Wavefront OBJ file of the C-alpha trace (Angstrom):
o trace
v 191.500 149.254 114.925
v 190.770 150.551 118.300
v 187.801 153.169 118.939
v 188.413 156.087 121.651
v 185.556 156.899 124.020
v 183.056 159.352 122.778
v 182.555 161.315 125.845
v 179.102 163.001 124.623
v 177.638 160.103 123.956
v 178.111 158.059 126.977
v 177.071 161.323 128.826
v 173.730 161.325 126.610
v 172.930 157.613 126.500
v 172.590 158.252 130.722
v 170.492 161.240 130.604
v 168.292 158.906 127.857
v 168.329 155.879 130.449
v 167.705 157.291 133.459
v 164.162 158.252 132.763
v 161.230 155.685 132.370
v 160.466 157.216 128.754
v 163.690 157.657 127.694
v 164.650 154.433 128.139
v 161.543 153.268 126.000
v 162.673 155.088 123.016
v 166.326 153.508 123.273
v 164.814 149.776 122.949
v 163.994 148.315 119.617
v 160.736 147.433 118.592
v 161.247 145.307 115.146
v 164.130 143.088 114.753
v 164.454 141.963 111.270
v 166.954 139.800 109.214
v 167.713 143.143 107.714
v 166.386 146.575 106.585
v 164.929 144.770 103.575
v 162.262 143.360 105.753
v 160.891 146.449 106.759
v 157.434 147.722 105.596
v 157.996 151.187 106.336
v 154.898 152.567 104.559
v 153.060 149.909 107.838
v 155.430 151.681 110.311
v 154.350 155.065 109.408
v 151.143 153.933 109.304
v 151.227 152.167 112.436
v 152.284 155.524 114.253
v 155.871 155.437 114.131
v 157.560 158.749 113.811
v 160.644 157.808 112.996
v 163.348 155.743 112.288
v 167.178 154.668 113.674
v 169.701 152.523 112.086
v 172.826 151.529 113.445
v 175.777 152.303 110.848
v 178.243 149.574 111.480
v 176.610 145.337 110.428
v 173.500 147.384 109.798
v 173.754 149.437 106.715
v 177.299 149.046 106.679
v 180.242 146.458 106.882
v 182.455 147.711 110.070
v 184.111 151.076 109.719
v 183.152 151.336 106.056
v 181.224 154.541 104.800
v 179.665 152.856 101.894
v 176.192 151.507 102.358
v 175.990 148.024 101.363
v 174.813 148.252 97.769
v 171.612 145.540 98.209
v 170.420 147.623 100.944
v 170.668 151.088 99.406
v 167.037 150.852 97.572
v 165.345 150.101 101.538
v 166.997 152.579 102.766
v 165.899 155.351 99.686
v 162.181 153.898 100.859
v 162.723 154.177 104.279
v 163.826 158.160 103.869
v 160.510 158.567 101.560
v 158.374 157.666 104.362
v 159.907 159.180 106.722
v 161.362 161.999 105.183
v 163.597 164.614 107.929
v 163.519 161.612 110.562
v 165.781 159.250 109.429
v 168.805 159.250 111.783
v 171.683 156.769 111.536
v 173.676 156.295 114.037
v 177.784 155.323 114.387
v 180.160 154.467 117.390
v 182.719 154.906 114.733
v 181.971 157.750 112.785
v 185.113 159.786 113.175
v 187.787 157.423 114.824
v 191.178 156.686 112.374
l 1 2 3 4 5 6 7 8 9 10 11 12 13 14 15 16 17 18 19 20 21 22 23 24 25 26 27 28 29 30 31 32 33 34 35 36 37 38 39 40 41 42 43 44 45 46 47 48 49 50 51 52 53 54 55 56 57 58 59 60 61 62 63 64 65 66 67 68 69 70 71 72 73 74 75 76 77 78 79 80 81 82 83 84 85 86 87 88 89 90 91 92 93 94 95 96
């Protein structure tokens, strides 16, 4: 499957990376094997304001729209700890 260019995402990424504060926001702050290894309550208590996940190979298999069943409860926990402040990004969303 071939992906098309997402020009709005590319221009936004350039704008974010053009500033020091944007670069800091764009860098991963925690790295784990999968989201089941994150303590969302501890993250919130430590001052995290929001959580951003990449969809492919993080929550789903590539090009699949449903979350991997083993990760569903962890994502639910994240949404409870960060109500309205969880984003899932994908560079494959909307591709055929």
